[in-house]
N, C-alpha and C positions, 0 to 999 in steps of 0.2 A: 228285617233285623236292623236295629239302630247302629249307626256308625260308631266305631270305637274312638275314644279320645287319643290323640297322638301322645306318645310318651314325652314327658317334660322333665328336664334335669332338675336337681334339687335347687340350684341357684335361681332359675326362673320361677320355680314354685314359691320360693321365699319372697321374691319380688312381688308376685301376684298376691300373696298373703298380706304383705305390707301395704300394697295399693288398696286392697279391700279394707284393711284396717283404717287407712287414711280416709277413705270414703265414709266409713262408719263414724269415725271421730268428727269429721266435718258435719255430718248429719246431726250428731248429738250436740255439737257446739251451736248449731243453728236452731236447736230444740225442735227439730222436725221429726215426726213419728215415721216409723218404717212404712206404715200404710200410706201416709201422705206422700212420702218420697217416691214410693213405688207407683202410686197413681200418677204423680207428676211425670214420671219417667215412662209411663205406659207399659208397665210390667206388673207381674204379681209380686206380692210381698215375699213369697218364697224365693223368687228369682233374685230380688234385692238382697235377701239374707245370704243366698249362695254367692253373690258378688262380694258382699262384705266378709264372707268366710274365705274368699280367695279361691273359689273353685275354678279351675282352668277350663272347664267344659262350657261355661257361660259364654255366649257370643260376644265378640268385641262391640257389636252394635248395642247390646244391652249395657255393657260397661260404660260406653259413651253416653247413652241415654241417662243412666244413673248419675254420672258426673254432671251432665248438663242440668239435670233437675235440681242439683244442689249448687248450681252456679260455679262449677269447677270445670277444669279442662284436663284431659289426659294428654301428656306430651312425651315424646321420645327425646332423649338427650344422648349426646355422644359421650359415652362413659370415659373415653380417653381424652376428652377436651378439658384443659385446665379451666377453673373458674376465672372469670374476669376480675382483676384485682380492684377495679374501681366500683364494683357493684356491692350493695350491702349483703352481708352474709349472716345477718342476725336471724335468730329463730323466732323472734317476736318483734312487732312494731308497736311502739307506744303511741296510742291515739292522741295523747296530749301534745305530741310533737307535730301533728299534721291536722290542722283545723278542719279542712274539708272532709277528711276521712272520719274525724270525730263526729262531724255533723251527719255523715252518712250512717254512722253506727249509733244513732240516737236511741234506737229501740233496744239495744243490747245492754240491758241494765247490769251494772256491776262489772262490765268489761272495760279494762283499761289498756289491754294489749291484745294483739291478734297475730296470727301467723301471716307470713308474706302471701301465701296462697289465698287465705281468706280476705286479706286486704285487697289484692288484685280483683278477686271475684266481687267484692263489695263495690269497688270503683266501677267495674264493668257493668254490673247490674243496675247501678244507680247514677250513671254518668250524667243523665239529663238533669239531675239535681245538684251537680257540682257547679259552684260559682267560679267559672274559669278565671275571671278577673281577680279573684281573691286567692288564687293558688300562689303559694310562695315558691321561690326557686328550689328550696329544699323538698317541697312536696312534689314539684314537677320532676325533680331528679329521682325521687322515690318511685313515682308512677312509671317513668322511663326504665328504671332499673328492674322493677317488677315485670314490666312488659318484656324486657330483653331476657331475663332469667327464667321467667315462668310462662310468659304468654306467646312464645314463638316469635318475638321481635317487635310486636306491637299490641297495644291493648285493644280489646274488641269493643270499641265505643263508637 
């Protein structure tokens, strides 16, 4: 007989649903099919769809694999910790303001802005292509702020 899922309160269920939607939106922004993302994550397309639907019965390992396949990370944050005032709190990052980021996003036709999560993922996936000597102080500050707020303290480069 299969094990029963533990009961989950409404607030965590809402958080899981939001997290699944964020994964789906990231996949769609990257123009990756569900089949390709599922294959990259080593799971079935059905499991990926269950994750994107926010089903709490999917294992944490599958969630992590799905996020990793999309170049994302799942992070826990202290809900009681106030945000640091010196870090950017924008919902989008203008590529025109960050030349190295703009170069990394060369294949994203028509994209002039991206979310902080997508920017960090793009830096991390393509760090070997960044010309470090050409990074401005503003772009270095952005990378550090993204790493602190989203990357657990340091970028994975």
